[in-house]
C-alpha positions as CSV (number, residue, x, y, z in Angstrom):
1,M,53.2,10.7,30.7
2,R,51.6,9.5,33.9
3,T,54.0,7.7,36.2
4,P,53.0,4.7,38.4
5,R,53.5,7.0,41.4
6,F,51.0,9.5,40.0
7,R,48.5,6.7,39.4
8,R,48.9,5.6,43.1
9,H,48.1,9.2,44.2
10,L,45.1,9.3,42.0
11,G,43.9,5.9,43.3
12,A,44.4,7.1,46.9
13,F,42.3,10.2,46.2
14,F,39.5,8.1,44.6
15,C,39.5,6.0,47.8
16,I,39.0,9.0,50.0
17,V,36.1,10.3,47.9
18,V,34.1,7.0,48.2
19,W,35.1,6.5,51.8
20,G,34.0,10.0,52.7
21,L,30.6,9.2,51.2
22,S,30.5,5.8,52.9
23,F,29.8,7.4,56.3
24,V,26.7,9.0,54.8
25,V,25.6,5.7,53.2
26,T,26.2,3.8,56.4
27,K,24.2,6.3,58.4
28,Q,21.3,5.6,56.0
29,L,21.6,1.8,56.2
30,L,21.7,1.8,60.0
31,N,17.9,2.4,59.8
32,E,17.5,-1.0,58.3
33,L,20.5,-3.2,59.4
34,T,22.8,-3.6,62.5
35,P,26.4,-2.4,62.4
36,A,27.7,-6.0,62.3
37,A,25.2,-7.0,59.6
38,I,26.3,-4.1,57.3
39,A,30.0,-5.1,57.8
40,M,29.3,-8.8,57.2
41,I,27.4,-8.1,54.0
42,R,30.2,-5.9,52.8
43,F,32.8,-8.5,53.4
44,I,30.9,-11.4,51.9
45,L,30.1,-9.5,48.7
46,S,33.5,-7.9,48.3
47,S,35.5,-11.1,48.9
48,G,33.1,-13.1,46.7
49,F,33.4,-10.7,43.7
50,L,37.2,-10.5,44.2
51,G,37.5,-14.2,44.1
52,V,35.4,-14.4,40.9
53,Y,37.5,-11.6,39.4
54,C,40.7,-13.4,40.1
55,L,39.4,-16.6,38.6
56,L,38.2,-14.9,35.4
57,N,41.5,-13.0,35.0
58,A,43.8,-15.9,35.8
59,H,45.1,-14.3,38.9
60,S,46.4,-16.8,41.4
61,L,45.1,-16.7,44.9
62,K,47.6,-19.3,46.1
63,L,49.9,-18.2,49.0
64,Q,53.4,-19.5,48.4
65,A,55.6,-20.4,51.4
66,F,52.7,-19.8,53.8
67,T,53.7,-20.1,57.4
68,F,51.9,-20.0,60.8
69,Y,53.3,-16.6,61.3
70,D,51.7,-15.5,58.0
71,F,48.4,-16.9,59.2
72,S,48.7,-14.9,62.4
73,V,49.3,-11.7,60.5
74,F,46.3,-12.3,58.2
75,I,44.2,-12.8,61.3
76,L,45.5,-9.5,62.6
77,L,44.7,-7.8,59.2
78,G,41.2,-9.2,59.3
79,L,40.7,-7.9,62.8
80,C,42.4,-4.4,62.4
81,G,41.4,-3.6,58.8
82,Y,38.0,-5.3,58.6
83,S,36.0,-6.7,61.5
84,L,37.0,-4.6,64.5
85,Y,37.5,-1.4,62.4
86,F,34.1,-1.6,60.7
87,W,32.2,-2.8,63.7
88,F,33.5,0.1,65.8
89,E,33.1,2.5,62.9
90,N,29.5,1.4,62.0
91,T,28.4,1.4,65.7
92,G,30.0,4.8,66.2
93,V,28.3,6.3,63.1
94,G,25.0,5.2,64.6
95,L,25.6,6.9,67.9
96,T,27.2,10.2,66.6
97,T,27.0,12.0,63.3
98,A,28.6,11.1,59.9
99,G,30.5,14.4,60.0
100,N,32.0,13.7,63.5
101,T,33.0,10.3,62.3
102,A,34.9,11.7,59.3
103,L,36.6,14.4,61.4
104,I,37.9,11.9,63.9
105,V,39.0,9.5,61.2
106,T,41.0,12.3,59.7
107,T,43.4,12.0,62.7
108,I,44.7,8.6,61.3
109,P,47.7,10.1,59.5
110,L,48.7,12.1,62.6
111,F,48.7,9.0,64.8
112,T,50.4,7.0,62.0
113,E,53.2,9.5,61.9
114,L,53.4,9.7,65.6
115,I,53.9,6.0,65.9
116,A,56.3,5.9,63.0
117,S,58.4,8.7,64.7
118,W,58.3,6.8,68.0
119,R,59.6,3.6,66.2
120,S,62.4,5.6,64.5
121,R,63.1,7.8,67.6
122,S,62.9,10.9,65.4
123,F,60.4,13.4,66.6
124,S,60.0,16.8,64.8
125,P,58.5,20.1,66.0
126,Q,56.0,20.0,63.2
127,L,54.7,16.7,64.6
128,Y,54.1,18.1,68.1
129,F,52.6,21.3,66.8
130,G,50.3,19.4,64.4
131,L,49.3,17.1,67.2
132,V,48.3,20.0,69.5
133,L,46.2,21.7,66.7
134,S,44.4,18.4,65.8
135,L,43.6,17.7,69.5
136,L,42.3,21.2,69.9
137,G,40.1,20.5,66.8
138,V,38.8,17.2,68.3
139,Y,38.1,19.0,71.6
140,S,36.2,21.7,69.8
141,L,34.2,19.0,68.0
142,V,33.1,17.0,71.1
143,S,33.0,19.7,73.8
144,G,29.6,21.0,74.7
145,Q,27.8,18.4,72.6
146,V,27.0,15.9,75.4
147,Q,28.0,14.9,78.8
148,L,30.6,12.2,79.6
149,G,29.1,8.8,78.9
150,G,26.4,10.1,76.6
151,E,25.4,8.6,73.3
152,H,27.5,11.0,71.2
153,F,30.5,10.6,73.5
154,I,30.4,6.8,73.2
155,G,30.0,7.1,69.5
156,N,33.1,9.4,69.2
157,L,35.0,7.0,71.5
158,F,34.2,4.0,69.2
159,I,35.4,6.0,66.2
160,F,38.7,6.6,68.0
161,I,39.1,2.9,68.6
162,A,38.5,2.3,64.9
163,V,41.2,4.9,64.1
164,F,43.8,3.0,66.1
165,C,42.7,-0.3,64.4
166,W,43.3,1.3,61.0
167,V,46.7,2.7,62.1
168,A,47.7,-0.9,63.0
169,Y,46.5,-2.1,59.7
170,S,48.6,0.5,57.9
171,F,51.8,-0.8,59.5
172,L,50.9,-4.5,59.0
173,I,49.9,-4.5,55.3
174,P,53.0,-3.4,53.4
175,P,55.3,-6.5,54.1
176,V,52.3,-8.8,53.5
177,V,51.6,-7.2,50.1
178,K,55.3,-7.4,49.3
179,K,55.4,-11.2,49.9
180,F,52.0,-12.3,48.5
181,G,50.8,-9.5,46.2
182,I,47.8,-7.1,46.3
183,L,44.9,-9.3,45.3
184,P,45.7,-12.4,47.4
185,T,46.4,-10.2,50.4
186,T,43.1,-8.3,50.0
187,F,41.1,-11.5,49.4
188,Y,42.4,-13.5,52.4
189,A,42.4,-10.5,54.7
190,S,38.7,-10.0,53.8
191,L,38.0,-13.7,54.5
192,C,39.7,-13.4,57.9
193,G,37.5,-10.3,58.4
194,I,34.4,-12.4,57.9
195,F,35.4,-15.1,60.4
196,T,36.6,-12.7,63.0
197,L,33.4,-10.7,62.7
198,L,31.2,-13.7,63.5
199,P,31.6,-13.4,67.3
200,L,30.5,-9.7,67.0
201,L,27.2,-10.5,65.3
202,E,24.4,-10.0,67.8
203,Q,22.2,-12.9,68.7
204,D,19.2,-11.3,67.1
205,S,21.2,-9.8,64.2
206,T,19.9,-10.6,60.8
207,L,21.2,-10.0,57.3
208,I,17.7,-9.0,56.1
209,P,16.7,-5.3,56.3
210,S,14.0,-4.6,58.8
211,H,11.6,-3.3,56.1
212,G,12.7,-5.8,53.4
213,W,14.9,-5.5,50.4
214,T,14.5,-2.5,48.2
215,W,16.6,-1.3,45.2
216,T,17.9,1.6,47.3
217,I,19.2,-0.7,50.0
218,I,20.7,-3.0,47.4
219,S,22.5,-0.2,45.6
220,L,23.8,1.3,48.8
221,L,25.2,-2.1,49.9
222,M,26.7,-2.6,46.5
223,F,28.4,0.8,46.7
224,L,29.9,-0.1,50.1
225,S,30.9,-3.6,49.0
226,L,32.1,-3.3,45.5
227,I,33.4,0.3,45.5
228,C,34.4,1.0,49.1
229,S,35.5,-2.5,50.3
230,L,36.7,-4.1,47.1
231,L,38.0,-1.5,44.5
232,A,39.1,1.1,47.1
233,F,40.9,-1.5,49.3
234,I,42.9,-2.8,46.3
235,L,43.8,0.8,45.3
236,W,44.6,1.7,48.8
237,N,46.8,-1.3,49.4
238,Q,48.7,-0.5,46.2
239,A,49.2,3.1,47.4
240,L,50.4,1.9,50.8
241,Y,52.9,-0.4,49.2
242,D,54.3,2.1,46.6
243,L,54.0,5.4,48.5
244,G,54.3,4.3,52.1
245,E,51.8,4.5,55.0
246,G,52.8,8.1,55.9
247,V,52.3,9.7,52.5
248,T,49.3,7.6,51.6
249,N,47.5,8.4,54.9
250,V,47.9,12.2,54.2
251,Y,44.9,11.9,51.8
252,I,42.7,10.9,54.7
253,Y,42.4,14.6,55.8
254,L,40.2,15.1,52.8
255,I,37.6,12.7,54.1
256,P,35.6,15.2,56.2
257,V,35.3,17.6,53.3
258,I,33.6,14.9,51.3
259,T,31.5,13.7,54.3
260,L,30.4,17.1,55.4
261,W,29.2,17.9,51.9
262,G,27.4,14.5,51.6
263,E,25.9,15.0,55.1
264,Y,24.6,18.4,54.0
265,V,23.2,17.2,50.6
266,F,21.8,13.7,51.5
267,L,21.1,13.9,55.2
268,N,20.0,17.5,55.4
269,Q,22.5,18.2,58.2
270,P,23.3,21.9,58.7
271,L,26.9,23.0,58.5
272,E,27.5,24.0,62.1
273,M,30.2,26.6,62.9
274,N,31.9,24.5,65.6
275,K,32.2,21.6,63.1
276,L,33.8,23.8,60.5
277,V,36.3,25.2,63.0
278,S,37.1,21.7,64.2
279,A,37.6,20.6,60.6
280,M,40.0,23.5,60.0
281,L,42.0,22.8,63.1
282,I,42.2,19.0,62.6
283,I,43.1,19.3,58.9
284,L,45.7,22.0,59.5
285,G,47.2,20.0,62.3
286,V,47.5,16.9,60.1
287,V,48.9,18.8,57.2
288,I,51.6,20.5,59.4
289,S,52.6,17.2,60.9
290,Q,53.2,15.7,57.5
291,Q,55.3,18.6,56.1
292,R,58.6,16.6,56.2
293,L,57.2,13.8,54.1
294,R,58.2,13.4,50.4
295,I,55.0,13.6,48.4
């Protein structure tokens, strides 16, 4: 019999598969839309469909005992998990490769565990060793590609900023879910993502693709909105609540495996040796740093 804990692990794995492919999809969409426009369309569609789903299934979106502090936390969730995260990530994907993006995103559980250990004042040798290995992997990934300040360098830097936004989101979300529930939290955090993204929309930004709407663009946006931003966020929030941020974020080290495969199949990107070595070092470092967690 499948336990709820097993279902949460399965849900987290599903999230990683679709999020791994999302970098490849975003890379394709950046030929037609700006980074902010892609994020805005994702948020509008996902929050809209979530609202309709809740109404049809009699799920209440009311927030009981809502305080100004709660409002502030929702704004932070909208910033860290939605607007800032996706703006930096989408912009970074456009400047670097989808594979580089995925490999840098893989360091999320390492930094999550590092901050958790700092908060509890309990550092382990595994954490330090894993950190060194992962940083060597990141260095192997970015060294020799471009000079300081180049396009790839800035893209990689933007992805690192997105990483720290997501780490903050991982620590903010569990108590909010505990108080208000999965669906209301996801819905209102997404709405806050829409409003906090507005200042980031470029003056000439448009929500219309540069070459007009096609079924390919529509299907790619639906994949990002309904699967990656709606279904996956609900499943991920459930996993964060039931398994904890440390255990759940372990799954993130599978993202580059999915992305490198998708980049090779759909974008015709060669599997470069330095990228494979970087992937091995980063993933090994993350795995080692998580060894003391209860899976």
